[in-house]
Backbone as CSV, one residue per row, in Angstrom:
resi,resn,N_x,N_y,N_z,CA_x,CA_y,CA_z,C_x,C_y,C_z
1,MET,0.665,-1.395,0.186,-0.102,0.299,-0.148,0.739,1.210,-0.284
2,ALA,2.068,1.157,0.109,2.973,2.242,-0.029,3.051,2.402,-1.474
3,HIS,2.690,2.011,-2.471,2.929,2.774,-3.588,1.549,2.822,-4.280
4,LEU,0.611,3.814,-3.976,-0.360,4.302,-4.684,-0.672,4.911,-5.786
5,ALA,-1.540,4.453,-6.800,-1.866,4.919,-7.889,-2.460,6.529,-7.500
6,GLY,-3.875,5.925,-6.957,-4.637,6.969,-6.508,-5.827,6.697,-6.269
7,LEU,-6.561,7.359,-5.786,-8.058,6.841,-5.376,-9.290,6.747,-6.340
8,LEU,-9.662,5.231,-6.740,-10.689,5.119,-7.481,-12.291,5.582,-7.023
9,PHE,-12.914,5.044,-6.061,-14.205,5.380,-5.357,-14.027,4.823,-4.093
10,ALA,-15.260,5.384,-3.474,-15.218,5.233,-2.089,-16.877,4.785,-2.333
11,ARG,-16.838,3.870,-1.077,-18.397,2.933,-0.741,-18.440,2.892,0.250
12,GLY,-19.620,3.835,1.127,-19.740,3.316,2.214,-17.936,3.562,3.313
13,TYR,-17.989,2.522,3.835,-16.702,2.513,4.647,-15.690,2.173,3.892
14,LEU,-15.705,1.408,2.845,-14.295,0.919,2.561,-13.882,1.925,0.920
15,LEU,-12.714,1.692,0.782,-12.064,2.558,-0.110,-11.096,1.526,-1.102
16,VAL,-11.110,1.771,-1.863,-10.598,1.055,-3.439,-9.811,1.598,-3.873
17,TRP,-8.388,1.399,-3.728,-7.024,1.881,-4.337,-6.815,0.910,-5.585
18,GLU,-5.955,1.852,-6.254,-5.600,0.694,-7.641,-3.857,1.019,-7.274
19,THR,-3.298,0.106,-7.286,-1.628,-0.083,-7.013,-0.952,0.541,-8.413
20,LEU,0.195,0.601,-8.436,1.169,0.726,-9.188,1.497,-0.974,-10.420
21,LEU,0.995,-1.693,-8.943,1.252,-2.830,-9.912,-0.303,-3.593,-10.725
22,GLY,-1.070,-2.707,-10.612,-2.549,-3.200,-11.392,-3.276,-3.601,-10.205
23,ARG,-3.391,-4.330,-9.244,-3.980,-4.653,-8.268,-4.837,-3.727,-7.541
24,THR,-6.191,-4.040,-6.823,-6.975,-3.375,-6.284,-6.769,-3.704,-4.802
25,ALA,-6.993,-2.827,-4.027,-7.118,-3.427,-2.455,-8.134,-2.270,-1.762
26,VAL,-9.148,-3.540,-1.052,-10.001,-2.877,-0.121,-9.680,-2.751,1.114
27,VAL,-9.878,-1.126,1.770,-9.103,-0.926,3.290,-10.414,-0.392,3.978
28,HIS,-10.092,-0.439,4.641,-11.566,0.286,6.179,-10.750,2.051,5.470
29,ALA,-11.824,2.648,5.956,-11.843,3.814,5.319,-10.581,4.899,6.043
30,THR,-10.863,4.437,7.712,-9.546,5.769,8.369,-8.452,5.027,8.114
31,LEU,-7.975,3.856,7.721,-6.350,3.293,7.189,-6.051,4.061,5.715
32,ALA,-7.521,3.741,4.904,-7.209,4.920,3.372,-6.801,6.021,3.226
33,LEU,-7.903,6.552,3.974,-7.875,8.305,4.150,-6.201,8.400,4.741
34,TYR,-5.793,7.667,6.007,-4.130,8.005,5.964,-3.482,7.893,5.044
35,GLU,-3.283,6.824,4.258,-2.676,6.762,3.315,-2.845,7.889,2.089
36,TYR,-3.934,7.774,1.914,-4.163,8.813,0.773,-3.454,10.218,0.781
37,ARG,-3.650,10.726,2.281,-3.501,11.866,2.834,-1.713,11.586,2.358
38,SER,-0.980,10.549,3.104,0.491,10.098,2.456,1.045,10.449,1.328
39,PHE,-0.245,9.664,0.509,0.435,9.939,-1.064,0.116,11.194,-1.544
40,ARG,-1.017,11.973,-1.181,-0.630,13.161,-1.497,0.352,14.381,-1.077
41,SER,0.941,14.464,0.022,1.990,15.063,0.393,3.119,14.374,-0.228
42,ALA,3.276,12.903,-0.382,4.633,12.554,-0.928,4.530,12.963,-2.599
43,THR,3.383,13.103,-3.370,3.339,13.758,-4.774,3.144,15.162,-4.607
44,GLY,3.368,16.207,-3.545,3.290,17.730,-3.347,1.998,17.941,-3.697
45,GLY,1.267,17.319,-3.486,-0.244,17.644,-3.390,-1.301,17.141,-4.414
46,MET,-0.498,16.205,-5.370,-1.518,16.214,-6.588,-2.193,14.799,-6.437
47,ASP,-3.385,14.501,-7.542,-3.929,13.438,-7.639,-3.015,12.646,-8.567
48,VAL,-3.582,12.118,-9.027,-3.156,10.925,-10.200,-3.113,12.168,-11.798
49,ASP,-4.671,12.331,-11.768,-4.728,12.890,-12.923,-5.171,14.743,-12.679
50,SER,-4.471,15.300,-11.757,-4.918,16.386,-11.292,-3.899,17.277,-11.751
51,GLU,-3.800,18.825,-11.454,-3.023,19.887,-11.606,-2.183,20.108,-10.158
52,PRO,-0.852,20.628,-10.011,-0.472,20.609,-8.626,-1.186,21.438,-7.722
53,ALA,-1.081,21.228,-6.804,-1.762,22.275,-5.724,-1.417,23.395,-5.858
54,SER,-1.765,24.482,-5.475,-1.394,25.861,-5.304,-0.460,26.222,-4.700
55,PRO,0.573,27.203,-4.286,0.967,27.510,-2.780,0.535,28.467,-2.319
56,ALA,0.520,28.029,-0.778,-0.296,28.905,-0.057,-0.021,30.528,0.008
57,THR,-0.537,31.426,-0.485,-0.110,32.400,-0.864,-0.367,33.378,0.662
58,GLU,0.477,34.246,1.207,0.183,35.121,2.155,-0.589,35.862,2.060
59,PRO,-1.415,36.771,2.958,-2.130,37.830,2.834,-1.188,39.048,2.258
60,ALA,-2.255,39.652,1.175,-1.450,41.103,0.692,-1.027,42.091,1.828
61,GLY,-0.405,42.854,1.638,0.118,43.606,2.696,1.325,43.297,3.613
62,SER,1.393,42.058,3.816,2.016,41.138,4.958,3.381,41.064,4.313
63,ALA,4.556,41.308,5.777,5.843,41.037,5.114,6.237,39.524,4.794
64,PRO,7.388,39.471,3.940,7.906,37.825,3.677,8.137,37.318,5.187
65,ALA,8.074,35.697,5.254,8.249,35.290,6.768,9.857,35.246,7.297
66,ALA,10.629,35.920,6.063,11.905,35.998,6.987,12.100,37.193,7.593
67,ASP,11.324,38.278,7.036,11.072,39.927,7.711,10.430,39.716,9.137
68,ARG,10.013,38.586,9.863,9.468,39.222,10.687,9.380,37.375,11.531
69,VAL,9.421,37.843,12.875,9.471,36.431,13.847,8.738,36.913,14.906
70,ARG,8.298,36.166,15.443,7.457,36.166,17.038,8.589,36.557,18.160
71,ILE,8.524,37.448,18.756,9.379,37.992,19.656,10.250,36.588,20.975
72,ASP,8.836,35.529,21.575,9.302,34.626,22.373,10.074,33.514,21.332
73,LYS,9.812,33.168,20.074,10.489,32.481,18.810,12.459,32.758,19.143
74,TRP,11.847,33.911,18.685,13.192,35.031,18.810,14.221,34.782,19.454
75,LEU,13.883,34.933,20.910,14.783,34.462,22.435,15.229,33.793,22.410
76,TRP,14.214,32.454,22.214,14.747,30.954,22.395,15.469,30.710,21.038
77,ALA,15.328,30.891,19.964,16.548,30.788,18.513,17.847,31.431,18.997
78,ALA,17.797,32.560,19.513,18.873,33.331,20.033,19.662,33.163,21.021
79,ARG,19.051,32.137,21.736,19.905,31.180,22.867,19.739,32.088,24.552
80,PHE,18.803,33.063,24.564,18.627,33.780,25.792,17.987,32.918,26.887
81,PHE,16.822,31.782,25.902,16.194,31.146,27.213,15.989,29.430,26.112
82,LYS,16.033,28.763,27.574,16.322,27.270,27.134,15.347,26.604,26.286
83,THR,13.680,27.183,26.685,12.458,26.927,25.737,11.616,27.881,25.568
84,ARG,11.148,27.553,24.600,10.132,28.921,24.261,9.152,29.095,24.884
85,ALA,8.464,28.267,25.778,7.663,28.583,27.063,8.312,29.381,27.892
86,LEU,9.498,29.205,28.369,10.205,30.181,28.964,10.589,31.323,28.893
87,ALA,10.539,31.760,27.466,10.892,33.007,26.539,9.472,33.829,26.808
88,ALA,8.619,32.954,26.598,7.321,33.373,26.248,6.606,33.601,27.862
89,GLN,6.889,32.960,28.743,6.805,33.687,30.147,7.493,34.654,30.681
90,ALA,8.537,35.088,30.421,9.500,36.305,30.702,9.199,37.527,29.746
91,VAL,8.289,36.908,28.514,7.797,38.281,28.147,6.384,38.825,28.489
92,SER,5.593,37.764,28.688,4.501,38.354,29.820,4.602,38.390,30.677
93,GLY,5.809,37.804,31.575,5.951,38.816,33.232,6.883,39.998,32.897
94,GLY,7.088,40.460,32.011,7.311,42.048,31.691,8.742,42.178,32.132
95,LYS,9.728,40.761,31.978,11.507,40.492,31.736,11.405,41.160,30.360
96,VAL,11.007,41.375,29.818,11.898,41.533,28.478,10.617,42.657,27.661
97,GLN,11.706,43.802,27.001,10.873,45.215,26.815,11.449,45.191,25.330
98,LEU,10.237,45.804,24.934,10.647,45.863,23.252,10.756,47.050,22.918
99,ASN,11.648,47.854,22.414,11.865,49.727,21.994,11.673,50.471,23.643
100,GLY,11.996,49.646,24.742,11.674,50.661,26.148,10.360,49.858,26.710
101,ALA,9.149,49.134,25.645,7.974,49.150,26.383,7.804,47.720,26.925
102,ARG,7.137,47.146,27.493,6.471,46.333,27.371,5.901,45.410,26.610
103,THR,5.878,44.542,25.782,5.173,44.116,25.097,4.846,42.070,25.073
104,LYS,3.783,41.773,24.031,3.547,40.232,24.320,4.320,39.740,23.444
105,SER,4.457,38.386,23.865,5.471,37.358,23.091,4.729,37.345,21.762
106,SER,3.630,37.448,20.965,3.035,37.390,19.781,3.498,38.589,18.887
107,ARG,4.238,39.363,19.746,4.439,40.566,18.407,6.055,40.184,17.555
108,ASP,5.829,40.723,16.367,6.903,40.633,15.766,7.610,41.488,15.720
109,LEU,9.118,40.870,15.792,10.519,41.235,15.988,11.034,41.803,14.643
110,HIS,11.779,43.045,14.513,12.122,43.245,13.481,13.961,43.824,13.523
111,PRO,14.506,43.686,12.633,15.555,43.779,12.474,16.355,45.491,12.838
112,GLY,17.169,45.697,13.871,16.988,47.250,14.090,16.404,47.357,15.677
113,ASP,15.326,47.039,16.010,14.683,47.153,17.591,15.660,46.690,18.464
114,SER,15.402,47.623,19.566,15.912,47.311,20.899,15.597,46.329,22.090
115,LEU,15.995,45.099,22.839,15.219,44.851,23.130,16.185,45.190,24.758
116,ILE,15.678,44.658,25.795,16.280,45.059,27.088,15.549,43.308,27.804
117,ILE,15.935,42.852,28.130,16.047,41.212,28.847,16.525,41.062,30.404
118,ARG,15.637,40.849,31.109,16.135,40.725,32.451,16.472,39.229,33.183
119,ARG,17.407,38.863,33.186,17.532,37.247,34.161,18.599,37.684,35.276
120,GLY,17.663,37.167,36.046,17.892,37.362,37.453,18.487,38.851,37.934
121,PRO,19.919,38.679,38.175,20.844,39.974,38.756,20.968,40.877,37.095
122,TYR,21.122,40.517,36.323,21.650,40.802,35.191,20.780,41.104,34.073
123,GLU,21.131,42.287,33.431,19.844,43.059,32.616,20.584,43.176,30.870
124,HIS,20.459,42.410,30.089,20.861,42.640,29.094,20.271,43.694,28.048
125,VAL,20.795,44.720,27.289,20.354,45.590,25.959,20.966,45.614,24.588
126,ILE,20.332,44.751,24.103,20.785,44.225,22.717,20.043,45.100,21.816
127,VAL,20.763,44.828,20.527,19.699,45.722,19.248,19.707,44.478,18.157
128,VAL,18.686,44.089,18.036,18.353,43.068,16.853,19.450,42.669,15.668
129,ARG,20.167,41.867,15.403,20.736,42.569,13.745,20.267,41.397,12.577
130,GLY,19.969,40.255,13.218,19.276,39.096,12.506,17.751,38.569,12.920
131,LEU,17.702,37.432,12.154,15.888,37.136,12.349,16.372,35.368,12.213
132,THR,15.900,34.971,12.945,15.733,33.554,12.628,14.741,32.825,13.197
133,LYS,14.100,31.600,12.543,12.609,31.086,13.273,13.419,29.704,14.340
134,ARG,14.671,29.067,13.362,14.934,28.230,14.225,16.293,27.953,15.599
135,ARG,16.249,27.422,16.129,17.266,27.378,16.998,18.696,27.238,16.443
136,VAL,19.795,27.987,16.785,21.157,27.879,16.013,22.135,27.485,16.935
137,PRO,23.612,26.919,16.278,24.152,27.039,17.460,24.667,28.224,18.077
138,ALA,25.328,28.503,18.970,25.805,29.575,20.021,26.583,30.678,19.177
139,VAL,27.716,30.015,18.431,28.432,30.873,17.578,27.288,31.975,16.353
140,GLU,26.378,31.061,15.763,25.823,31.878,14.994,24.471,32.375,15.770
141,ALA,23.971,32.291,16.747,23.224,32.708,17.847,23.927,34.539,18.379
142,ALA,25.157,34.491,18.398,25.551,35.509,19.177,25.537,36.650,17.854
143,GLN,25.464,36.065,16.285,25.468,37.257,15.343,24.178,37.685,15.342
144,LEU,23.410,37.314,15.505,21.577,37.604,15.761,21.371,39.050,16.378
145,TYR,22.302,39.727,17.407,22.777,40.481,18.290,23.625,41.345,18.126
146,GLU,23.452,42.215,18.615,24.471,43.025,19.440,24.142,43.627,20.330
147,GLU,25.193,43.661,21.598,24.839,43.994,23.036,25.532,45.550,22.822
148,THR,24.811,46.504,23.708,25.364,47.376,23.736,26.707,47.683,24.830
149,ALA,27.582,48.608,24.799,28.856,48.717,25.479,28.582,48.831,26.725
150,GLU,27.242,49.960,27.312,27.043,49.489,28.584,26.485,48.992,29.027
151,SER,25.511,48.183,28.292,25.237,46.973,29.256,25.969,45.774,29.406
152,ARG,27.119,45.594,28.427,27.934,44.710,28.864,28.992,45.035,29.947
153,ALA,29.343,46.357,30.172,29.905,46.926,31.214,29.014,46.537,32.551
154,THR,28.038,47.075,32.863,26.879,46.898,33.576,27.323,45.371,34.234
155,ARG,26.993,44.413,33.259,26.913,42.849,33.506,28.149,42.437,34.488
156,GLU,29.251,42.871,33.684,30.840,42.797,34.030,30.936,42.978,35.346
157,ARG,30.422,44.215,35.529,30.615,44.635,36.930,29.815,43.868,37.906
158,VAL,28.567,43.851,37.766,27.554,43.219,38.597,28.081,41.815,39.273
159,ALA,28.463,40.829,37.601,29.287,39.788,37.768,30.382,39.488,38.805
160,ALA,31.180,40.961,39.209,32.218,41.298,39.599,32.125,41.076,41.417
161,GLU,30.892,41.803,41.481,30.357,42.103,42.924,29.694,41.215,43.481
162,ARG,29.347,40.293,42.784,28.858,38.995,43.196,29.722,38.081,43.626
163,ARG,31.026,37.832,42.737,32.052,36.825,43.063,32.982,37.516,44.013
164,ALA,32.742,38.470,44.262,33.591,39.123,45.914,32.737,38.814,47.276
165,GLN,31.324,39.434,46.800,30.247,39.151,47.623,29.931,37.292,48.168
166,ASP,30.346,36.966,47.288,29.631,35.240,47.309,31.282,34.780,48.328
167,GLY,32.479,35.125,47.561,33.756,34.951,48.159,33.787,35.058,49.736
168,ALA,33.399,36.584,49.842,34.100,36.994,51.444,33.369,36.142,52.806
169,GLY,32.297,35.736,52.376,31.536,35.018,53.958,32.121,33.306,54.061
170,ALA,32.433,32.997,52.923,32.499,31.258,52.619,33.953,30.993,53.246
171,PRO,33.953,29.825,54.199,35.288,29.532,54.706,35.947,28.992,53.575
172,ALA,37.247,28.282,53.162,38.134,28.150,52.478,37.564,26.312,52.338
173,THR,37.504,25.875,53.636,37.439,24.136,53.956,36.205,23.785,54.680
174,ARG,35.828,22.700,54.255,34.519,22.642,55.483,35.200,22.223,57.078
175,PRO,34.272,22.802,57.565,34.777,22.565,59.242,34.912,21.407,59.482
176,ASP,35.974,20.749,60.351,36.349,19.460,60.708,35.467,19.300,61.975
177,LYS,35.547,18.101,62.656,35.084,17.834,63.970,34.602,18.433,64.782
178,HIS,35.830,19.006,65.340,35.810,20.218,66.755,35.384,21.428,66.128
179,GLN,35.809,21.874,65.102,35.141,23.363,64.278,33.400,22.845,64.327
180,ARG,33.161,22.124,64.378,31.751,21.706,64.086,31.080,21.626,65.332
181,ARG,31.634,21.088,66.198,31.310,20.946,67.735,31.175,22.366,68.157
182,ARG,32.610,23.244,68.197,32.032,24.462,68.675,30.869,25.511,67.719
183,LEU,30.711,25.288,66.761,29.734,26.308,65.951,28.032,25.403,66.297
184,PHE,27.826,24.437,66.794,27.125,23.961,67.617,26.677,24.409,68.917
185,ARG,27.574,24.551,69.404,27.492,25.251,70.615,27.390,26.731,70.622
186,VAL,27.673,27.586,70.030,27.612,28.854,69.617,25.914,29.105,69.243
187,ILE,25.565,28.293,68.286,24.260,28.165,67.930,23.261,27.925,68.794
188,GLY,23.326,26.702,69.751,22.659,26.399,70.539,22.054,25.105,70.361
189,ARG,22.660,24.332,69.328,22.060,23.126,68.650,22.651,21.914,69.470
190,ASN,21.723,21.005,69.548,22.703,19.732,70.340,22.311,18.397,69.665
191,ARG,23.386,17.965,69.968,23.693,16.980,69.092,23.359,15.607,69.635
């Protein structure tokens, strides 16, 4: 049934197919419909004696598909978020601003747009340089945007402050048995 020439006729719940070998086959309608759809997609939407299916046209006045991408899809493709759902959640939560204003995840993004993306303590201020709908490797993703110099300097400063703050109060090694007992006495925890 993988090589089907076309649908001859349908009667009730059974469909009759003619194979390329000249044999006919009677099958249940749901299976035949699945095979028929597979056959149509394999032949580019053509029946045996029909013209090719016309390509889907975009509505008048709309930009080509390469010039517009949803903001959540672009954030995922540019590797700012691990999943598209996380990107959409960040946009709807106000963590992403488009041209200085809060936006919706369905909004189209265009080259030259400015984005402010907040992730934890860090804030990325970027300018969109390229668009893509598919997730690309990190090297290609970095070419899709350009981060402003002020944003990069601020992020590096915040990262240095966090490193200094985290390392200031932390001991170099784990406390040994005697140090733990002294700590428990000070805290008031009985062991």
